[in-house]
C-alpha positions as CSV (number, residue, x, y, z in Angstrom):
1,M,0.0,0.0,0.0
2,Q,1.0,3.6,-0.6
3,I,0.4,5.4,2.7
4,F,-0.4,9.2,2.7
5,L,-0.2,10.9,6.1
6,T,-2.3,14.0,5.5
7,L,-2.7,16.8,8.0
8,D,-5.1,19.8,7.9
9,Y,-2.8,22.6,9.1
10,E,-5.2,25.0,10.7
11,L,-6.5,26.8,13.8
12,F,-9.9,26.0,15.4
13,S,-13.1,27.7,14.1
14,G,-14.9,28.4,17.4
15,D,-14.9,31.7,19.4
16,N,-11.4,30.9,20.5
17,P,-9.4,29.7,17.5
18,G,-6.4,29.0,19.6
19,T,-2.8,30.2,19.3
20,V,-0.4,29.6,16.4
21,E,2.2,28.3,18.7
22,N,0.1,25.6,20.5
23,S,-2.4,24.7,17.8
24,I,0.0,24.6,14.8
25,I,3.7,25.1,15.3
26,L,4.4,22.9,18.4
27,P,2.2,19.9,17.4
28,T,3.7,20.0,13.9
29,E,7.2,19.8,15.4
30,K,6.1,16.9,17.5
31,L,4.7,15.0,14.4
32,L,8.0,15.7,12.6
33,E,10.0,14.2,15.5
34,V,8.1,10.9,15.0
35,G,8.1,11.0,11.2
36,D,11.8,11.8,10.9
37,K,12.6,8.5,12.8
38,Y,11.3,6.7,9.7
39,D,12.0,9.2,7.0
40,A,8.2,9.6,6.6
41,K,6.9,12.6,4.8
42,F,3.5,14.3,5.4
43,V,1.0,16.1,3.2
44,F,0.0,19.4,4.8
45,F,-3.3,20.8,3.6
46,V,-2.8,24.4,4.7
47,D,-5.8,26.6,5.7
48,S,-4.9,29.3,3.3
49,G,-7.8,31.5,4.2
50,Y,-6.1,32.1,7.6
51,L,-2.8,32.8,5.8
52,D,-4.6,35.3,3.5
53,R,-6.2,37.0,6.6
54,L,-2.8,37.2,8.4
55,S,-1.3,38.8,5.4
56,F,-4.1,41.3,5.3
57,Y,-3.6,42.3,9.0
58,K,0.2,41.8,9.5
59,K,1.2,45.4,8.6
60,R,-1.3,46.7,11.2
61,Y,-0.7,44.4,14.1
62,E,2.8,43.2,15.2
63,K,1.3,40.1,16.9
64,L,-0.1,38.9,13.6
65,A,3.1,39.7,11.7
66,K,4.9,37.4,14.1
67,D,2.3,34.7,13.7
68,Y,2.6,35.0,9.9
69,E,6.4,34.8,10.1
70,K,6.2,31.6,12.3
71,I,3.9,29.9,9.8
72,V,5.9,31.0,6.8
73,N,9.2,29.7,8.3
74,Q,7.7,26.4,9.2
75,L,6.0,25.9,5.8
76,R,9.3,26.7,4.0
77,F,11.1,24.2,6.3
78,L,8.5,21.6,5.5
79,D,8.7,22.2,1.8
80,A,12.6,22.1,1.8
81,N,12.5,18.8,3.7
82,G,10.3,16.9,1.2
83,H,6.8,17.4,2.7
84,D,3.8,18.3,0.5
85,I,2.2,21.7,0.9
86,Q,-1.3,21.8,-0.5
87,L,-4.6,23.8,-0.5
88,H,-7.2,23.6,2.2
89,I,-10.0,26.2,2.1
90,H,-12.1,27.4,5.1
91,P,-13.8,30.5,3.5
92,H,-15.3,31.7,6.8
93,W,-12.0,33.6,7.2
94,E,-13.5,36.1,4.7
95,D,-15.8,37.3,7.5
96,C,-13.4,37.1,10.5
97,T,-11.8,40.2,11.9
98,F,-9.0,41.0,14.4
99,D,-9.3,43.9,16.8
100,G,-5.7,44.1,18.0
101,E,-6.2,41.6,20.8
102,K,-8.3,38.7,19.5
103,W,-10.1,37.3,16.5
104,S,-13.8,37.7,16.1
105,M,-14.9,34.5,14.4
106,D,-17.9,34.4,12.1
107,T,-18.7,31.0,10.7
108,K,-22.1,31.8,9.1
109,R,-20.5,31.2,5.7
110,F,-18.5,28.1,6.7
111,R,-19.2,26.3,3.4
112,I,-17.6,27.7,0.3
113,H,-21.0,27.2,-1.4
114,S,-22.2,30.2,0.6
115,F,-20.4,32.4,-1.9
116,E,-21.2,33.2,-5.5
117,E,-19.1,31.6,-8.3
118,D,-17.2,34.8,-9.0
119,E,-16.4,35.1,-5.3
120,I,-15.3,31.5,-5.2
121,E,-13.0,32.2,-8.1
122,D,-11.4,35.1,-6.2
123,I,-11.1,32.9,-3.0
124,V,-9.4,30.1,-4.9
125,C,-7.0,32.5,-6.6
126,R,-6.0,34.4,-3.5
127,Y,-5.7,31.3,-1.3
128,K,-3.6,29.4,-3.7
129,K,-1.4,32.5,-4.1
130,A,-1.0,32.7,-0.3
131,L,0.7,29.3,-0.6
132,T,2.7,29.7,-3.8
133,D,4.1,33.0,-2.5
134,I,5.7,30.8,0.2
135,V,6.6,27.5,-1.4
136,G,6.5,28.3,-5.2
137,D,4.3,26.7,-7.8
138,K,3.9,23.3,-6.3
139,V,0.2,23.5,-5.3
140,F,-2.1,21.1,-7.2
141,A,-4.1,19.2,-4.5
142,Y,-7.2,20.3,-2.5
143,R,-9.2,19.3,0.5
144,A,-12.5,21.0,1.2
145,G,-13.0,22.6,4.6
146,G,-15.4,20.5,6.6
147,W,-15.5,18.0,3.7
148,C,-18.0,20.4,2.0
149,L,-17.2,19.5,-1.6
150,Q,-20.7,19.3,-3.0
151,P,-22.4,20.4,-5.2
152,F,-19.1,20.4,-7.1
153,D,-20.3,22.4,-10.0
154,K,-19.8,25.7,-8.0
155,L,-16.1,24.8,-7.5
156,K,-15.2,23.0,-10.7
157,K,-14.4,26.0,-12.9
158,S,-12.3,27.8,-10.3
159,L,-10.2,24.7,-9.4
160,K,-9.6,23.8,-13.0
161,K,-8.6,27.3,-13.9
162,H,-6.0,27.3,-11.2
163,N,-4.8,23.8,-12.0
164,I,-6.0,22.1,-8.8
165,W,-6.5,18.6,-10.2
166,L,-6.2,16.2,-7.3
167,D,-8.7,16.1,-4.4
168,S,-8.6,14.2,-1.1
169,T,-11.9,15.0,0.6
170,V,-14.2,12.1,-0.1
171,Y,-14.5,9.2,2.3
172,E,-16.7,6.0,2.2
173,D,-20.3,6.4,3.4
174,G,-19.6,10.0,4.3
175,L,-22.8,12.0,5.0
176,N,-23.5,15.2,6.9
177,S,-26.1,17.9,6.9
178,S,-26.0,20.5,9.6
179,D,-26.1,24.2,10.0
180,T,-22.4,24.5,8.9
181,H,-21.8,21.3,6.8
182,Y,-23.2,19.4,3.9
183,Y,-21.8,16.5,1.9
184,D,-23.1,13.1,0.7
185,F,-20.4,10.5,-0.4
186,R,-22.5,7.4,0.0
187,N,-22.4,6.6,-3.7
188,A,-18.6,7.0,-4.1
189,P,-16.7,4.2,-5.9
190,K,-15.3,1.5,-3.7
191,K,-11.8,2.4,-4.8
192,S,-8.7,4.1,-3.5
193,L,-8.3,6.3,-6.7
194,W,-10.6,7.4,-9.5
195,K,-11.1,10.1,-12.1
196,F,-14.1,12.5,-12.1
197,E,-15.4,15.6,-13.8
198,K,-18.8,16.8,-12.6
199,D,-19.2,15.1,-9.2
200,P,-16.5,13.6,-7.0
201,V,-18.6,10.5,-6.3
202,V,-19.2,9.8,-10.0
203,E,-16.3,8.1,-11.8
204,D,-15.3,9.5,-15.2
205,I,-12.2,7.9,-16.7
206,N,-11.7,11.0,-18.9
207,G,-12.2,13.4,-16.0
208,F,-9.8,16.3,-15.3
209,F,-9.8,15.6,-11.6
210,T,-8.3,12.7,-9.6
211,E,-9.9,11.6,-6.3
212,I,-7.8,9.9,-3.7
213,P,-10.3,9.3,-0.8
214,I,-9.6,9.3,2.9
215,S,-9.5,5.8,4.2
216,T,-12.1,4.4,6.6
217,Y,-12.4,1.5,9.0
218,P,-15.6,-0.1,10.5
219,V,-16.0,0.4,14.2
220,S,-18.6,-0.5,16.9
221,P,-20.5,2.1,19.0
222,L,-18.2,1.2,21.9
223,F,-15.3,2.8,20.1
224,F,-17.1,6.1,19.8
225,W,-18.2,6.0,23.5
226,K,-14.5,5.5,24.4
227,F,-13.6,8.3,22.0
228,A,-16.2,10.6,23.6
229,Y,-14.9,9.7,27.0
230,H,-11.3,10.5,26.3
231,K,-12.3,13.8,24.6
232,K,-14.4,14.9,27.5
233,F,-12.2,13.8,30.3
234,A,-8.8,14.3,28.6
235,K,-5.8,14.1,30.9
236,N,-2.1,13.7,30.3
237,D,-1.6,11.4,27.3
238,H,-5.1,12.2,25.9
239,K,-4.9,16.0,26.1
240,V,-4.7,17.7,22.7
241,Y,-1.9,20.2,22.1
242,G,-4.3,22.7,20.5
243,D,-5.7,25.4,22.8
244,G,-8.8,26.5,20.8
245,V,-12.4,25.5,20.4
246,T,-14.2,24.0,17.5
247,A,-17.5,25.4,16.2
248,G,-20.4,23.4,14.7
249,G,-19.6,20.1,13.2
250,S,-21.7,16.9,13.0
251,S,-25.4,16.8,13.0
252,N,-27.2,15.3,16.0
253,S,-28.5,12.4,13.8
254,L,-24.9,11.6,12.7
255,I,-23.7,11.6,16.3
256,L,-26.6,9.3,17.4
257,K,-25.8,6.9,14.6
258,M,-22.1,6.6,15.7
259,L,-23.1,6.0,19.3
260,T,-25.7,3.3,18.6
261,R,-24.7,1.3,15.6
262,Y,-21.7,0.1,13.6
263,S,-20.3,2.8,11.3
264,K,-17.2,3.8,9.4
265,S,-14.6,5.9,11.1
266,L,-12.1,8.0,9.2
267,V,-8.6,6.6,9.6
268,S,-7.0,9.4,11.6
269,L,-4.0,10.5,13.6
270,D,-6.1,12.5,16.0
271,G,-6.4,11.5,19.6
272,Y,-7.9,8.2,20.4
273,R,-8.7,7.5,16.8
274,A,-5.0,6.8,16.2
275,S,-5.5,3.5,18.1
276,L,-7.1,2.2,14.8
277,L,-4.2,2.9,12.5
278,K,-2.6,-0.6,12.3
279,N,-5.8,-2.5,12.1
280,A,-7.2,-0.2,9.5
281,L,-4.1,-0.6,7.4
282,K,-4.4,-4.4,7.6
283,E,-8.1,-4.3,6.7
284,N,-7.6,-1.9,3.7
285,S,-4.6,-4.0,2.5
286,K,-6.9,-7.0,2.1
287,K,-9.1,-5.0,-0.3
288,E,-6.4,-3.5,-2.6
289,L,-2.8,-4.6,-2.1
290,E,-1.5,-2.0,-4.5
291,G,-3.9,0.7,-3.4
292,N,-3.7,4.0,-1.5
293,F,-4.2,4.4,2.2
294,V,-4.9,7.9,3.2
295,V,-4.8,9.0,6.9
296,I,-6.2,12.3,8.0
297,G,-5.1,14.3,11.0
298,H,-4.9,17.8,12.4
299,P,-1.8,19.1,14.3
300,K,-4.2,20.9,16.7
301,A,-5.8,17.5,17.6
302,V,-2.6,15.6,18.2
303,T,-2.0,14.1,21.7
304,P,0.9,12.4,23.3
305,Y,-1.1,9.2,23.0
306,S,-1.7,9.6,19.2
307,L,2.0,10.3,18.7
308,K,2.9,7.0,20.3
309,E,0.4,5.3,18.1
310,L,1.8,7.0,15.1
311,D,5.3,5.8,16.0
312,N,4.0,2.2,16.4
313,F,2.1,2.5,13.1
314,L,5.2,3.7,11.2
315,D,7.4,1.0,12.6
316,F,4.8,-1.6,11.6
317,S,4.3,-0.1,8.1
318,I,8.0,-0.1,7.3
319,H,8.5,-3.7,8.4
320,S,5.4,-4.7,6.4
321,E,6.9,-3.2,3.3
322,H,4.3,-0.5,2.9
323,K,5.5,2.9,1.6
324,V,4.8,6.3,3.1
325,T,4.8,8.9,0.4
326,T,3.2,12.2,-0.7
327,F,0.9,13.3,-3.5
328,A,3.9,14.7,-5.4
329,R,4.5,11.2,-6.7
330,F,1.4,11.7,-9.0
331,T,2.7,14.8,-10.7
332,A,5.0,12.8,-13.0
333,D,1.9,11.4,-14.7
334,K,0.4,14.8,-15.5
């Protein structure tokens, strides 16, 4: 299996988005300490709306100028050391303001579909530029903020115009409809890679776009009860590095489903979910020996426990002859 360790490099979206140091810089350094032991490279999907907003305010506020500099330095370090830097869009940053002391977070337009197509074009253009100004013209992959990729027709033209041709947002049986989120991936192909054009869950062998979905693993309700317990009563090894608060998220019906019946969990580096890594790789390997295994994570949600699980996972992967790589390996075919 080709293993992709993908990380959404971002702050939180709640009233307290957290600090750059604790929610991004420090946990990323902790992840690199583990990855470097195995020469494992990560794919960082960078929340470029935040970068764009920092760039807007940095001349006015020294604090934000320092935050911007910290992120730029880390991203350049990551790029120079073989990690992928790719596009992640949380467009609610268009409506967030800074008063000199703190951010005022407005997530009413959390989905990019809340904007008109000409506004989406401007967002994709500016947000990609926020990355290429730092790492050069290496940005070709996308992950939708909150998995809100559909309906794709509002995004298609802008992504294609800016040569964003690879997506890694879809996951098997994914479904959500809440005040802030909408997506329905239930009809996606049962594959670890496919081409598409009009809809990410409809395969089109002649499509411009390539989908490499996030991997999943079947779990019982007991797993999510344990997950909820560790999240609520987090201490020591289960305490996340991030110091912010998340806004919105899953619908009540989705939460109820996870707590009462078998369901699919994203394969993730975050917190207690990292306990599934090895078993999920084994299960996915049975389906497609030469396929792609995509792990999602967020530096802000990393815990000492999940770092230990990542270490164990990478040790197991290497000795099982799986290969940790990045999406840059697909550029040779374009």
